[in-house]
Structure formats: C-alpha cells, structure tokens
C-alpha positions in Angstrom: 101.7 50.2 219.5 102.2 53.8 218.9 106.2 53.9 218.5 106.0 51.0 216.0 103.2 52.9 214.1 104.9 56.6 214.4 108.5 54.7 213.3 106.5 53.2 210.1 104.8 56.6 209.1 107.8 58.2 209.3 109.6 56.0 207.5 107.2 56.3 204.6 108.1 59.9 204.0 111.4 59.2 203.9 112.0 61.4 207.2 115.2 60.9 209.6 114.4 62.1 213.5 116.4 65.0 212.8 114.3 66.0 210.0 111.1 65.4 212.2 113.1 67.4 214.8 113.4 70.3 213.0 109.3 70.3 211.9 108.3 69.6 215.2 110.7 70.7 217.5 111.0 67.6 219.1 114.4 66.4 220.2 115.3 63.4 218.2 116.4 61.7 221.2 112.8 61.9 222.5 111.8 60.8 219.2 113.9 57.6 218.9 112.4 56.8 223.0 109.2 57.4 221.7 109.3 54.8 218.5 111.3 52.4 220.1 108.7 52.3 223.3 110.3 53.5 225.8 107.9 56.2 226.2 104.5 54.7 225.8 101.9 58.2 226.8 103.9 61.3 225.4 101.5 64.0 226.0 99.0 65.2 223.9 101.0 68.3 222.6 103.4 66.6 220.9 100.8 63.9 219.8 99.2 66.8 218.1 102.7 68.2 216.7 103.7 64.7 215.0 100.1 64.0 213.5 100.5 67.7 212.1 104.1 67.1 210.7 103.3 63.7 209.3 99.8 64.3 208.0 97.8 62.1 210.2 94.7 61.8 212.7 95.6 63.3 215.9 92.9 61.1 217.2 93.7 58.2 216.4 97.5 58.9 217.7 96.0 60.1 221.1 93.9 56.3 221.0 97.1 54.5 220.4 98.9 56.3 223.2 96.0 55.1 225.5 94.2 58.7 225.6 90.2 58.0 225.9 88.9 60.5 223.0 85.3 61.2 222.5 83.4 59.0 220.0 81.5 60.7 217.0 78.5 60.4 219.3 79.9 61.6 222.5 80.9 64.6 220.3 77.4 65.7 219.8 76.0 64.8 223.0 76.0 67.5 225.4 78.0 67.1 228.7 76.9 70.3 230.7 73.1 71.6 230.8 73.0 75.4 230.3 69.7 75.8 231.6 69.2 73.3 234.9 72.5 75.1 235.8 70.4 78.6 235.9 67.4 77.6 238.2 68.9 78.6 241.1 70.3 81.9 240.5 69.1 85.0 240.6 67.6 87.3 238.4 70.7 89.6 238.2 73.0 86.5 238.5 71.7 84.8 234.7 71.9 88.4 233.9 75.3 88.9 234.6 76.0 84.6 233.2 74.3 85.8 230.2 76.4 88.8 229.7 79.4 87.1 229.9 78.5 84.4 227.3 77.6 87.2 224.7 81.2 88.2 225.8 82.7 85.3 224.6 81.0 84.6 221.5 82.2 88.1 220.8 85.5 87.0 220.9 85.1 83.8 218.9 83.7 86.0 216.3 86.7 88.3 216.4 89.0 85.7 216.0 
C-alpha cells in the first residue's frame, strides 16, 4: 500500500514528518494521514513532491495511489493524429494551425 511504502522510505532516509513538511510544503498532519492509509488517493502534485523529496519514482507512486500511468509502449504510441485532423480544414485554417505549431515550438526552444 502507498502509505506503508511512504513511511518505510521516509524512515530509511532518517527523516521525520516535520523534515518532510519543510522540504515539500506538505503538512505533517497530512503526511501522517497518508502514511496511516487514511488518505488513499493524494493528488498527483503531492505525489510528485514526495517523489522528488525521497528520490523515488513518481510513476511508481502514481501506480500505488491507483492512478493510471502509461506503459512505455503507450508513451511511444501517438494518441492524436494531426494529419487526419487537418483534412477537413480549409487551406487558410491549415496555414494558421501550422503557424501556431511553429509558435509553440519556438516557445519550447526558448526555455
């Protein structure tokens, strides 16, 4: 279970609930409830903070919390096909979509 796993990891790293609270901003009361299985499905953002704090797999925590997480094969399989979606657009609309895609790519490169 997620709670016992988190407690085990925290203790292995010699961290107190208060220390984890300081590192993550998650209240020690919430962490205690999580570790004692009173909270079974914490938000993905909480799981992400804990994964970073403990240096463990975010994907594993998501799975333990019951969230679906894509397999490696699913990550490689495109879920949206741009070409078929563009077929019913006018040439002007296609051009604007293309310009928007270029804009998004340029923003990504600036980061």
